[in-house]
N, CA, C and O atoms as a Tripos MOL2 file, in Angstrom:
@<TRIPOS>MOLECULE
protein
  300   299    75     0     0
PROTEIN
NO_CHARGES

@<TRIPOS>ATOM
      1 N         156.9580   75.2680   33.9600 N.3       1 MET1
      2 CA        157.5950   76.2090   33.0540 C.3       1 MET1
      3 C         159.0920   76.3300   33.3580 C.2       1 MET1
      4 O         159.9200   76.4010   32.4500 O.2       1 MET1
      5 N         159.4180   76.3520   34.6550 N.am      2 LYS2
      6 CA        160.8210   76.4680   35.0500 C.3       2 LYS2
      7 C         161.6120   75.2470   34.5790 C.2       2 LYS2
      8 O         162.7580   75.3720   34.1490 O.2       2 LYS2
      9 N         160.9830   74.0490   34.6630 N.am      3 GLU3
     10 CA        161.6480   72.8250   34.2000 C.3       3 GLU3
     11 C         161.9030   72.8890   32.7020 C.2       3 GLU3
     12 O         162.9480   72.4410   32.2310 O.2       3 GLU3
     13 N         160.9520   73.4440   31.9470 N.am      4 GLN4
     14 CA        161.1110   73.5750   30.4980 C.3       4 GLN4
     15 C         162.2930   74.4860   30.1780 C.2       4 GLN4
     16 O         163.0720   74.1930   29.2710 O.2       4 GLN4
     17 N         162.4300   75.5730   30.9060 N.am      5 ARG5
     18 CA        163.5530   76.4900   30.6790 C.3       5 ARG5
     19 C         164.8760   75.7990   30.9660 C.2       5 ARG5
     20 O         165.8630   76.0050   30.2600 O.2       5 ARG5
     21 N         164.8880   74.9750   32.0140 N.am      6 SER6
     22 CA        166.1060   74.2440   32.3600 C.3       6 SER6
     23 C         166.4840   73.2830   31.2370 C.2       6 SER6
     24 O         167.6530   73.1920   30.8600 O.2       6 SER6
     25 N         165.4970   72.5680   30.7040 N.am      7 GLU7
     26 CA        165.7480   71.6430   29.5930 C.3       7 GLU7
     27 C         166.1940   72.4000   28.3500 C.2       7 GLU7
     28 O         167.1010   71.9580   27.6450 O.2       7 GLU7
     29 N         165.5620   73.5370   28.0790 N.am      8 ASP8
     30 CA        165.9470   74.3560   26.9270 C.3       8 ASP8
     31 C         167.3840   74.8440   27.0720 C.2       8 ASP8
     32 O         168.1350   74.8680   26.0970 O.2       8 ASP8
     33 N         167.7640   75.2320   28.2810 N.am      9 GLY9
     34 CA        169.1310   75.6820   28.5350 C.3       9 GLY9
     35 C         170.1340   74.5770   28.2880 C.2       9 GLY9
     36 O         171.2050   74.8170   27.7310 O.2       9 GLY9
     37 N         169.7910   73.3580   28.7040 N.am     10 LYS10
     38 CA        170.6810   72.2100   28.4820 C.3      10 LYS10
     39 C         170.8180   71.9310   26.9890 C.2      10 LYS10
     40 O         171.9140   71.6660   26.4950 O.2      10 LYS10
     41 N         169.6900   71.9930   26.2750 N.am     11 GLU11
     42 CA        169.7080   71.7600   24.8260 C.3      11 GLU11
     43 C         170.6000   72.7920   24.1400 C.2      11 GLU11
     44 O         171.3820   72.4520   23.2530 O.2      11 GLU11
     45 N         170.4790   74.0380   24.5500 N.am     12 PHE12
     46 CA        171.2870   75.1050   23.9720 C.3      12 PHE12
     47 C         172.7760   74.8570   24.2190 C.2      12 PHE12
     48 O         173.5890   74.9910   23.3050 O.2      12 PHE12
     49 N         173.1300   74.4970   25.4480 N.am     13 LEU13
     50 CA        174.5380   74.2370   25.7680 C.3      13 LEU13
     51 C         175.0910   73.0750   24.9570 C.2      13 LEU13
     52 O         176.2280   73.1260   24.4870 O.2      13 LEU13
     53 N         174.2940   72.0350   24.7930 N.am     14 VAL14
     54 CA        174.7360   70.8850   23.9950 C.3      14 VAL14
     55 C         175.0240   71.3250   22.5640 C.2      14 VAL14
     56 O         176.0260   70.9140   21.9780 O.2      14 VAL14
     57 N         174.1550   72.1530   22.0010 N.am     15 LEU15
     58 CA        174.3680   72.6380   20.6370 C.3      15 LEU15
     59 C         175.6120   73.5180   20.5420 C.2      15 LEU15
     60 O         176.3770   73.4090   19.5840 O.2      15 LEU15
     61 N         175.8160   74.3830   21.5240 N.am     16 VAL16
     62 CA        177.0060   75.2440   21.5200 C.3      16 VAL16
     63 C         178.2710   74.4010   21.5920 C.2      16 VAL16
     64 O         179.2330   74.6480   20.8640 O.2      16 VAL16
     65 N         178.2670   73.4110   22.4670 N.am     17 ILE17
     66 CA        179.4320   72.5310   22.6080 C.3      17 ILE17
     67 C         179.6880   71.7760   21.3120 C.2      17 ILE17
     68 O         180.8370   71.6300   20.8960 O.2      17 ILE17
     69 N         178.6290   71.2970   20.6720 N.am     18 ALA18
     70 CA        178.7840   70.5680   19.4080 C.3      18 ALA18
     71 C         179.3860   71.4680   18.3290 C.2      18 ALA18
     72 O         180.2670   71.0410   17.5820 O.2      18 ALA18
     73 N         178.9130   72.7080   18.2480 N.am     19 VAL19
     74 CA        179.4540   73.6480   17.2590 C.3      19 VAL19
     75 C         180.9280   73.9080   17.5300 C.2      19 VAL19
     76 O         181.7490   73.8670   16.6140 O.2      19 VAL19
     77 N         181.2630   74.1730   18.7830 N.am     20 MET20
     78 CA        182.6560   74.4550   19.1300 C.3      20 MET20
     79 C         183.5450   73.2500   18.8310 C.2      20 MET20
     80 O         184.6590   73.4060   18.3310 O.2      20 MET20
     81 N         183.0600   72.0630   19.1340 N.am     21 HIS21
     82 CA        183.8360   70.8470   18.8660 C.3      21 HIS21
     83 C         184.1240   70.7120   17.3730 C.2      21 HIS21
     84 O         185.2590   70.4520   16.9730 O.2      21 HIS21
     85 N         183.0880   70.8910   16.5540 N.am     22 GLU22
     86 CA        183.2640   70.7810   15.1040 C.3      22 GLU22
     87 C         184.2130   71.8560   14.5780 C.2      22 GLU22
     88 O         185.0760   71.5770   13.7450 O.2      22 GLU22
     89 N         184.0480   73.0850   15.0680 N.am     23 LEU23
     90 CA        184.9230   74.1690   14.6110 C.3      23 LEU23
     91 C         186.3750   73.9060   14.9770 C.2      23 LEU23
     92 O         187.2670   74.0730   14.1460 O.2      23 LEU23
     93 N         186.6160   73.4950   16.2220 N.am     24 PHE24
     94 CA        187.9900   73.2320   16.6460 C.3      24 PHE24
     95 C         188.5750   72.0410   15.8980 C.2      24 PHE24
     96 O         189.7530   72.0530   15.5390 O.2      24 PHE24
     97 N         187.7650   71.0140   15.6600 N.am     25 SER25
     98 CA        188.2470   69.8600   14.9010 C.3      25 SER25
     99 C         188.6450   70.2810   13.4930 C.2      25 SER25
    100 O         189.6920   69.8800   12.9860 O.2      25 SER25
    101 N         187.8000   71.0930   12.8680 N.am     26 TYR26
    102 CA        188.0710   71.5470   11.5100 C.3      26 TYR26
    103 C         189.3290   72.4150   11.4780 C.2      26 TYR26
    104 O         190.1590   72.2770   10.5790 O.2      26 TYR26
    105 N         189.4680   73.3100   12.4590 N.am     27 MET27
    106 CA        190.6450   74.1760   12.5140 C.3      27 MET27
    107 C         191.9070   73.3550   12.7400 C.2      27 MET27
    108 O         192.9510   73.6280   12.1460 O.2      27 MET27
    109 N         191.8050   72.3490   13.5990 N.am     28 GLU28
    110 CA        192.9550   71.4950   13.8890 C.3      28 GLU28
    111 C         193.3780   70.7320   12.6320 C.2      28 GLU28
    112 O         194.5680   70.6360   12.3320 O.2      28 GLU28
    113 N         192.4140   70.1970   11.9090 N.am     29 ILE29
    114 CA        192.7110   69.4660   10.6730 C.3      29 ILE29
    115 C         193.3690   70.4070    9.6640 C.2      29 ILE29
    116 O         194.3250   70.0290    8.9870 O.2      29 ILE29
    117 N         192.8490   71.6380    9.5680 N.am     30 SER30
    118 CA        193.4180   72.6080    8.6290 C.3      30 SER30
    119 C         194.8630   72.9380    8.9830 C.2      30 SER30
    120 O         195.7190   73.0230    8.1030 O.2      30 SER30
    121 N         195.1330   73.1220   10.2740 N.am     31 GLN31
    122 CA        196.4960   73.4380   10.7060 C.3      31 GLN31
    123 C         197.4340   72.2710   10.4210 C.2      31 GLN31
    124 O         198.5470   72.4700    9.9350 O.2      31 GLN31
    125 N         196.9880   71.0580   10.7190 N.am     32 TRP32
    126 CA        197.8140   69.8810   10.4480 C.3      32 TRP32
    127 C         198.0820   69.7550    8.9530 C.2      32 TRP32
    128 O         199.1910   69.4230    8.5340 O.2      32 TRP32
    129 N         197.0520   70.0240    8.1590 N.am     33 ALA33
    130 CA        197.1870   69.8760    6.7100 C.3      33 ALA33
    131 C         198.2510   70.8220    6.1570 C.2      33 ALA33
    132 O         198.9670   70.4760    5.2160 O.2      33 ALA33
    133 N         198.3510   71.9990    6.7350 N.am     34 ARG34
    134 CA        199.3550   72.9590    6.2700 C.3      34 ARG34
    135 C         200.7720   72.4980    6.5780 C.2      34 ARG34
    136 O         201.7040   72.8020    5.8330 O.2      34 ARG34
    137 N         200.9380   71.7540    7.6890 N.am     35 GLY35
    138 CA        202.2860   71.3940    8.1160 C.3      35 GLY35
    139 C         202.6810   69.9630    7.8590 C.2      35 GLY35
    140 O         203.8220   69.5850    8.1230 O.2      35 GLY35
    141 N         201.7700   69.1550    7.3520 N.am     36 SER36
    142 CA        202.0630   67.7380    7.1980 C.3      36 SER36
    143 C         201.6820   67.2470    5.8110 C.2      36 SER36
    144 O         200.5730   67.4840    5.3330 O.2      36 SER36
    145 N         202.6130   66.5660    5.1820 N.am     37 THR37
    146 CA        202.3550   66.0180    3.8520 C.3      37 THR37
    147 C         201.2560   64.9670    3.8960 C.2      37 THR37
    148 O         200.4120   64.9100    3.0020 O.2      37 THR37
    149 N         201.2650   64.1380    4.9300 N.am     38 VAL38
    150 CA        200.2700   63.0570    5.0320 C.3      38 VAL38
    151 C         198.8700   63.6310    5.1940 C.2      38 VAL38
    152 O         197.9450   63.2280    4.4880 O.2      38 VAL38
    153 N         198.7110   64.5720    6.1230 N.am     39 LEU39
    154 CA        197.3860   65.1200    6.3720 C.3      39 LEU39
    155 C         196.9460   66.1160    5.3120 C.2      39 LEU39
    156 O         195.7590   66.4240    5.2090 O.2      39 LEU39
    157 N         197.8810   66.6220    4.5250 N.am     40 SER40
    158 CA        197.4820   67.5530    3.4780 C.3      40 SER40
    159 C         196.7540   66.8320    2.3490 C.2      40 SER40
    160 O         196.2090   67.4680    1.4460 O.2      40 SER40
    161 N         196.7500   65.5050    2.4050 N.am     41 THR41
    162 CA        196.0290   64.7320    1.3930 C.3      41 THR41
    163 C         194.5480   64.5860    1.7410 C.2      41 THR41
    164 O         193.8260   63.8640    1.0530 O.2      41 THR41
    165 N         194.0870   65.2530    2.7900 N.am     42 MET42
    166 CA        192.6590   65.2310    3.1290 C.3      42 MET42
    167 C         191.8850   65.6620    1.8880 C.2      42 MET42
    168 O         192.1330   66.7320    1.3320 O.2      42 MET42
    169 N         190.9590   64.8310    1.4640 N.am     43 ASN43
    170 CA        190.2740   65.1300    0.2100 C.3      43 ASN43
    171 C         189.1480   66.1450    0.3870 C.2      43 ASN43
    172 O         188.7500   66.4720    1.5050 O.2      43 ASN43
    173 N         188.6590   66.6200   -0.7160 N.am     44 GLU44
    174 CA        187.6210   67.6520   -0.7050 C.3      44 GLU44
    175 C         186.3310   67.1460   -0.0800 C.2      44 GLU44
    176 O         185.6060   67.9190    0.5450 O.2      44 GLU44
    177 N         186.0330   65.8640   -0.2390 N.am     45 ALA45
    178 CA        184.8130   65.3040    0.3530 C.3      45 ALA45
    179 C         184.8680   65.3920    1.8770 C.2      45 ALA45
    180 O         183.8620   65.6950    2.5180 O.2      45 ALA45
    181 N         186.0410   65.1280    2.4590 N.am     46 GLU46
    182 CA        186.1980   65.2240    3.9160 C.3      46 GLU46
    183 C         186.0560   66.6690    4.3830 C.2      46 GLU46
    184 O         185.4290   66.9340    5.4080 O.2      46 GLU46
    185 N         186.6330   67.5980    3.6360 N.am     47 LYS47
    186 CA        186.5080   69.0140    3.9830 C.3      47 LYS47
    187 C         185.0500   69.4580    3.8810 C.2      47 LYS47
    188 O         184.5540   70.1960    4.7320 O.2      47 LYS47
    189 N         184.3770   69.0010    2.8370 N.am     48 HIS48
    190 CA        182.9730   69.3490    2.6350 C.3      48 HIS48
    191 C         182.1200   68.8040    3.7760 C.2      48 HIS48
    192 O         181.2280   69.4920    4.2730 O.2      48 HIS48
    193 N         182.3940   67.5680    4.1900 N.am     49 LEU49
    194 CA        181.6390   66.9490    5.2820 C.3      49 LEU49
    195 C         181.8270   67.7310    6.5820 C.2      49 LEU49
    196 O         180.8620   67.9560    7.3120 O.2      49 LEU49
    197 N         183.0520   68.1440    6.8730 N.am     50 ALA50
    198 CA        183.3160   68.9320    8.0860 C.3      50 ALA50
    199 C         182.5460   70.2540    8.0310 C.2      50 ALA50
    200 O         181.9540   70.6680    9.0280 O.2      50 ALA50
    201 N         182.5530   70.9070    6.8860 N.am     51 SER51
    202 CA        181.8260   72.1670    6.7320 C.3      51 SER51
    203 C         180.3250   71.9520    6.8870 C.2      51 SER51
    204 O         179.6250   72.7750    7.4760 O.2      51 SER51
    205 N         179.8480   70.8470    6.3550 N.am     52 LYS52
    206 CA        178.4280   70.5180    6.4290 C.3      52 LYS52
    207 C         177.9880   70.3240    7.8820 C.2      52 LYS52
    208 O         176.9070   70.7670    8.2700 O.2      52 LYS52
    209 N         178.8270   69.6610    8.6810 N.am     53 HIS53
    210 CA        178.5210   69.4480   10.0970 C.3      53 HIS53
    211 C         178.4470   70.7790   10.8300 C.2      53 HIS53
    212 O         177.5260   71.0150   11.6120 O.2      53 HIS53
    213 N         179.4100   71.6410   10.5780 N.am     54 ILE54
    214 CA        179.4310   72.9530   11.2310 C.3      54 ILE54
    215 C         178.1830   73.7410   10.8420 C.2      54 ILE54
    216 O         177.5400   74.3480   11.6990 O.2      54 ILE54
    217 N         177.8410   73.7350    9.5650 N.am     55 TYR55
    218 CA        176.6600   74.4550    9.0910 C.3      55 TYR55
    219 C         175.3990   73.9190    9.7560 C.2      55 TYR55
    220 O         174.5440   74.6970   10.1780 O.2      55 TYR55
    221 N         175.2760   72.5930    9.8550 N.am     56 ALA56
    222 CA        174.0870   71.9790   10.4580 C.3      56 ALA56
    223 C         173.9420   72.3910   11.9220 C.2      56 ALA56
    224 O         172.8440   72.7200   12.3710 O.2      56 ALA56
    225 N         175.0420   72.3730   12.6600 N.am     57 TYR57
    226 CA        174.9830   72.7780   14.0650 C.3      57 TYR57
    227 C         174.6360   74.2600   14.2050 C.2      57 TYR57
    228 O         173.8490   74.6320   15.0760 O.2      57 TYR57
    229 N         175.2130   75.0970   13.3610 N.am     58 LEU58
    230 CA        174.9040   76.5260   13.4220 C.3      58 LEU58
    231 C         173.4430   76.7840   13.0680 C.2      58 LEU58
    232 O         172.8070   77.6570   13.6590 O.2      58 LEU58
    233 N         172.9140   76.0370   12.1160 N.am     59 LEU59
    234 CA        171.5090   76.1620   11.7480 C.3      59 LEU59
    235 C         170.6150   75.7720   12.9230 C.2      59 LEU59
    236 O         169.6140   76.4360   13.1900 O.2      59 LEU59
    237 N         170.9750   74.6940   13.6260 N.am     60 GLN60
    238 CA        170.2120   74.2820   14.8070 C.3      60 GLN60
    239 C         170.2340   75.3700   15.8740 C.2      60 GLN60
    240 O         169.2130   75.6520   16.5000 O.2      60 GLN60
    241 N         171.3960   75.9790   16.0790 N.am     61 LEU61
    242 CA        171.4920   77.0610   17.0590 C.3      61 LEU61
    243 C         170.6130   78.2440   16.6570 C.2      61 LEU61
    244 O         169.9380   78.8310   17.5020 O.2      61 LEU61
    245 N         170.6200   78.5910   15.3860 N.am     62 PHE62
    246 CA        169.7940   79.6930   14.9050 C.3      62 PHE62
    247 C         168.3160   79.3830   15.1160 C.2      62 PHE62
    248 O         167.5570   80.2290   15.5890 O.2      62 PHE62
    249 N         167.9130   78.1610   14.7610 N.am     63 GLN63
    250 CA        166.5190   77.7640   14.9300 C.3      63 GLN63
    251 C         166.1290   77.7630   16.4000 C.2      63 GLN63
    252 O         165.0260   78.1770   16.7570 O.2      63 GLN63
    253 N         167.0350   77.2970   17.2500 N.am     64 TYR64
    254 CA        166.7880   77.2890   18.6860 C.3      64 TYR64
    255 C         166.5630   78.7160   19.1840 C.2      64 TYR64
    256 O         165.6110   78.9860   19.9150 O.2      64 TYR64
    257 N         167.4500   79.6230   18.7790 N.am     65 GLY65
    258 CA        167.3240   81.0130   19.2030 C.3      65 GLY65
    259 C         166.0360   81.6460   18.7060 C.2      65 GLY65
    260 O         165.3770   82.3780   19.4450 O.2      65 GLY65
    261 N         165.6760   81.3710   17.4690 N.am     66 SER66
    262 CA        164.4460   81.9200   16.9070 C.3      66 SER66
    263 C         163.2300   81.3920   17.6460 C.2      66 SER66
    264 O         162.3100   82.1450   17.9670 O.2      66 SER66
    265 N         163.2310   80.1150   17.9110 N.am     67 ARG67
    266 CA        162.1080   79.4640   18.5860 C.3      67 ARG67
    267 C         161.9260   80.0470   19.9850 C.2      67 ARG67
    268 O         160.7980   80.2910   20.4110 O.2      67 ARG67
    269 N         163.0160   80.2710   20.6960 N.am     68 HIS68
    270 CA        162.9180   80.7290   22.0760 C.3      68 HIS68
    271 C         162.6820   82.2250   22.1900 C.2      68 HIS68
    272 O         162.0720   82.6730   23.1610 O.2      68 HIS68
    273 N         163.1410   83.0000   21.2390 N.am     69 SER69
    274 CA        162.8470   84.4330   21.3010 C.3      69 SER69
    275 C         161.3770   84.6680   20.9850 C.2      69 SER69
    276 O         160.7710   85.5970   21.5190 O.2      69 SER69
    277 N         160.7980   83.8360   20.1230 N.am     70 ILE70
    278 CA        159.3690   83.9450   19.8140 C.3      70 ILE70
    279 C         158.5530   83.5960   21.0490 C.2      70 ILE70
    280 O         157.5920   84.2930   21.3760 O.2      70 ILE70
    281 N         158.9300   82.5160   21.7400 N.am     71 ARG71
    282 CA        158.2340   82.1320   22.9660 C.3      71 ARG71
    283 C         158.2970   83.2550   23.9960 C.2      71 ARG71
    284 O         157.3040   83.5520   24.6610 O.2      71 ARG71
    285 N         159.4510   83.8670   24.1220 N.am     72 ALA72
    286 CA        159.6330   84.9000   25.1420 C.3      72 ALA72
    287 C         158.7180   86.0980   24.8810 C.2      72 ALA72
    288 O         158.2560   86.7320   25.8290 O.2      72 ALA72
    289 N         158.4510   86.4160   23.6220 N.am     73 THR73
    290 CA        157.5980   87.5650   23.3200 C.3      73 THR73
    291 C         156.1350   87.2680   23.5990 C.2      73 THR73
    292 O         155.3400   88.1920   23.7630 O.2      73 THR73
    293 N         155.7650   85.9890   23.6550 N.am     74 HIS74
    294 CA        154.3730   85.6240   23.9100 C.3      74 HIS74
    295 C         154.0850   85.4060   25.3850 C.2      74 HIS74
    296 O         152.9470   85.1020   25.7450 O.2      74 HIS74
    297 N         155.0610   85.5490   26.2330 N.am     75 MET75
    298 CA        154.8490   85.3040   27.6720 C.3      75 MET75
    299 C         154.2600   86.5120   28.3430 C.2      75 MET75
    300 O         154.0140   86.4900   29.5490 O.2      75 MET75
@<TRIPOS>BOND
     1     1     2 1
     2     2     3 1
     3     3     4 2
     4     3     5 am
     5     5     6 1
     6     6     7 1
     7     7     8 2
     8     7     9 am
     9     9    10 1
    10    10    11 1
    11    11    12 2
    12    11    13 am
    13    13    14 1
    14    14    15 1
    15    15    16 2
    16    15    17 am
    17    17    18 1
    18    18    19 1
    19    19    20 2
    20    19    21 am
    21    21    22 1
    22    22    23 1
    23    23    24 2
    24    23    25 am
    25    25    26 1
    26    26    27 1
    27    27    28 2
    28    27    29 am
    29    29    30 1
    30    30    31 1
    31    31    32 2
    32    31    33 am
    33    33    34 1
    34    34    35 1
    35    35    36 2
    36    35    37 am
    37    37    38 1
    38    38    39 1
    39    39    40 2
    40    39    41 am
    41    41    42 1
    42    42    43 1
    43    43    44 2
    44    43    45 am
    45    45    46 1
    46    46    47 1
    47    47    48 2
    48    47    49 am
    49    49    50 1
    50    50    51 1
    51    51    52 2
    52    51    53 am
    53    53    54 1
    54    54    55 1
    55    55    56 2
    56    55    57 am
    57    57    58 1
    58    58    59 1
    59    59    60 2
    60    59    61 am
    61    61    62 1
    62    62    63 1
    63    63    64 2
    64    63    65 am
    65    65    66 1
    66    66    67 1
    67    67    68 2
    68    67    69 am
    69    69    70 1
    70    70    71 1
    71    71    72 2
    72    71    73 am
    73    73    74 1
    74    74    75 1
    75    75    76 2
    76    75    77 am
    77    77    78 1
    78    78    79 1
    79    79    80 2
    80    79    81 am
    81    81    82 1
    82    82    83 1
    83    83    84 2
    84    83    85 am
    85    85    86 1
    86    86    87 1
    87    87    88 2
    88    87    89 am
    89    89    90 1
    90    90    91 1
    91    91    92 2
    92    91    93 am
    93    93    94 1
    94    94    95 1
    95    95    96 2
    96    95    97 am
    97    97    98 1
    98    98    99 1
    99    99   100 2
   100    99   101 am
   101   101   102 1
   102   102   103 1
   103   103   104 2
   104   103   105 am
   105   105   106 1
   106   106   107 1
   107   107   108 2
   108   107   109 am
   109   109   110 1
   110   110   111 1
   111   111   112 2
   112   111   113 am
   113   113   114 1
   114   114   115 1
   115   115   116 2
   116   115   117 am
   117   117   118 1
   118   118   119 1
   119   119   120 2
   120   119   121 am
   121   121   122 1
   122   122   123 1
   123   123   124 2
   124   123   125 am
   125   125   126 1
   126   126   127 1
   127   127   128 2
   128   127   129 am
   129   129   130 1
   130   130   131 1
   131   131   132 2
   132   131   133 am
   133   133   134 1
   134   134   135 1
   135   135   136 2
   136   135   137 am
   137   137   138 1
   138   138   139 1
   139   139   140 2
   140   139   141 am
   141   141   142 1
   142   142   143 1
   143   143   144 2
   144   143   145 am
   145   145   146 1
   146   146   147 1
   147   147   148 2
   148   147   149 am
   149   149   150 1
   150   150   151 1
   151   151   152 2
   152   151   153 am
   153   153   154 1
   154   154   155 1
   155   155   156 2
   156   155   157 am
   157   157   158 1
   158   158   159 1
   159   159   160 2
   160   159   161 am
   161   161   162 1
   162   162   163 1
   163   163   164 2
   164   163   165 am
   165   165   166 1
   166   166   167 1
   167   167   168 2
   168   167   169 am
   169   169   170 1
   170   170   171 1
   171   171   172 2
   172   171   173 am
   173   173   174 1
   174   174   175 1
   175   175   176 2
   176   175   177 am
   177   177   178 1
   178   178   179 1
   179   179   180 2
   180   179   181 am
   181   181   182 1
   182   182   183 1
   183   183   184 2
   184   183   185 am
   185   185   186 1
   186   186   187 1
   187   187   188 2
   188   187   189 am
   189   189   190 1
   190   190   191 1
   191   191   192 2
   192   191   193 am
   193   193   194 1
   194   194   195 1
   195   195   196 2
   196   195   197 am
   197   197   198 1
   198   198   199 1
   199   199   200 2
   200   199   201 am
   201   201   202 1
   202   202   203 1
   203   203   204 2
   204   203   205 am
   205   205   206 1
   206   206   207 1
   207   207   208 2
   208   207   209 am
   209   209   210 1
   210   210   211 1
   211   211   212 2
   212   211   213 am
   213   213   214 1
   214   214   215 1
   215   215   216 2
   216   215   217 am
   217   217   218 1
   218   218   219 1
   219   219   220 2
   220   219   221 am
   221   221   222 1
   222   222   223 1
   223   223   224 2
   224   223   225 am
   225   225   226 1
   226   226   227 1
   227   227   228 2
   228   227   229 am
   229   229   230 1
   230   230   231 1
   231   231   232 2
   232   231   233 am
   233   233   234 1
   234   234   235 1
   235   235   236 2
   236   235   237 am
   237   237   238 1
   238   238   239 1
   239   239   240 2
   240   239   241 am
   241   241   242 1
   242   242   243 1
   243   243   244 2
   244   243   245 am
   245   245   246 1
   246   246   247 1
   247   247   248 2
   248   247   249 am
   249   249   250 1
   250   250   251 1
   251   251   252 2
   252   251   253 am
   253   253   254 1
   254   254   255 1
   255   255   256 2
   256   255   257 am
   257   257   258 1
   258   258   259 1
   259   259   260 2
   260   259   261 am
   261   261   262 1
   262   262   263 1
   263   263   264 2
   264   263   265 am
   265   265   266 1
   266   266   267 1
   267   267   268 2
   268   267   269 am
   269   269   270 1
   270   270   271 1
   271   271   272 2
   272   271   273 am
   273   273   274 1
   274   274   275 1
   275   275   276 2
   276   275   277 am
   277   277   278 1
   278   278   279 1
   279   279   280 2
   280   279   281 am
   281   281   282 1
   282   282   283 1
   283   283   284 2
   284   283   285 am
   285   285   286 1
   286   286   287 1
   287   287   288 2
   288   287   289 am
   289   289   290 1
   290   290   291 1
   291   291   292 2
   292   291   293 am
   293   293   294 1
   294   294   295 1
   295   295   296 2
   296   295   297 am
   297   297   298 1
   298   298   299 1
   299   299   300 2
@<TRIPOS>SUBSTRUCTURE
     1 MET1         2 RESIDUE 1 A MET
     2 LYS2         6 RESIDUE 1 A LYS
     3 GLU3        10 RESIDUE 1 A GLU
     4 GLN4        14 RESIDUE 1 A GLN
     5 ARG5        18 RESIDUE 1 A ARG
     6 SER6        22 RESIDUE 1 A SER
     7 GLU7        26 RESIDUE 1 A GLU
     8 ASP8        30 RESIDUE 1 A ASP
     9 GLY9        34 RESIDUE 1 A GLY
    10 LYS10       38 RESIDUE 1 A LYS
    11 GLU11       42 RESIDUE 1 A GLU
    12 PHE12       46 RESIDUE 1 A PHE
    13 LEU13       50 RESIDUE 1 A LEU
    14 VAL14       54 RESIDUE 1 A VAL
    15 LEU15       58 RESIDUE 1 A LEU
    16 VAL16       62 RESIDUE 1 A VAL
    17 ILE17       66 RESIDUE 1 A ILE
    18 ALA18       70 RESIDUE 1 A ALA
    19 VAL19       74 RESIDUE 1 A VAL
    20 MET20       78 RESIDUE 1 A MET
    21 HIS21       82 RESIDUE 1 A HIS
    22 GLU22       86 RESIDUE 1 A GLU
    23 LEU23       90 RESIDUE 1 A LEU
    24 PHE24       94 RESIDUE 1 A PHE
    25 SER25       98 RESIDUE 1 A SER
    26 TYR26      102 RESIDUE 1 A TYR
    27 MET27      106 RESIDUE 1 A MET
    28 GLU28      110 RESIDUE 1 A GLU
    29 ILE29      114 RESIDUE 1 A ILE
    30 SER30      118 RESIDUE 1 A SER
    31 GLN31      122 RESIDUE 1 A GLN
    32 TRP32      126 RESIDUE 1 A TRP
    33 ALA33      130 RESIDUE 1 A ALA
    34 ARG34      134 RESIDUE 1 A ARG
    35 GLY35      138 RESIDUE 1 A GLY
    36 SER36      142 RESIDUE 1 A SER
    37 THR37      146 RESIDUE 1 A THR
    38 VAL38      150 RESIDUE 1 A VAL
    39 LEU39      154 RESIDUE 1 A LEU
    40 SER40      158 RESIDUE 1 A SER
    41 THR41      162 RESIDUE 1 A THR
    42 MET42      166 RESIDUE 1 A MET
    43 ASN43      170 RESIDUE 1 A ASN
    44 GLU44      174 RESIDUE 1 A GLU
    45 ALA45      178 RESIDUE 1 A ALA
    46 GLU46      182 RESIDUE 1 A GLU
    47 LYS47      186 RESIDUE 1 A LYS
    48 HIS48      190 RESIDUE 1 A HIS
    49 LEU49      194 RESIDUE 1 A LEU
    50 ALA50      198 RESIDUE 1 A ALA
    51 SER51      202 RESIDUE 1 A SER
    52 LYS52      206 RESIDUE 1 A LYS
    53 HIS53      210 RESIDUE 1 A HIS
    54 ILE54      214 RESIDUE 1 A ILE
    55 TYR55      218 RESIDUE 1 A TYR
    56 ALA56      222 RESIDUE 1 A ALA
    57 TYR57      226 RESIDUE 1 A TYR
    58 LEU58      230 RESIDUE 1 A LEU
    59 LEU59      234 RESIDUE 1 A LEU
    60 GLN60      238 RESIDUE 1 A GLN
    61 LEU61      242 RESIDUE 1 A LEU
    62 PHE62      246 RESIDUE 1 A PHE
    63 GLN63      250 RESIDUE 1 A GLN
    64 TYR64      254 RESIDUE 1 A TYR
    65 GLY65      258 RESIDUE 1 A GLY
    66 SER66      262 RESIDUE 1 A SER
    67 ARG67      266 RESIDUE 1 A ARG
    68 HIS68      270 RESIDUE 1 A HIS
    69 SER69      274 RESIDUE 1 A SER
    70 ILE70      278 RESIDUE 1 A ILE
    71 ARG71      282 RESIDUE 1 A ARG
    72 ALA72      286 RESIDUE 1 A ALA
    73 THR73      290 RESIDUE 1 A THR
    74 HIS74      294 RESIDUE 1 A HIS
    75 MET75      298 RESIDUE 1 A MET
């Protein structure tokens, strides 16, 4: 059981890091786009894809939290 918790903790950290990476990447692109003519040409499909990645990671985090809080109540 202790090993499972350790693996779950690692999975959670990986998801948090992935979300933060996507958020910072998106914020960085947005900041560059405001100040640069070249990067301001980022098309809507690219913006949509970045948002989609962030949403997917956040959904995984939510599902992870739901799954583990349910387990904790059954212990």
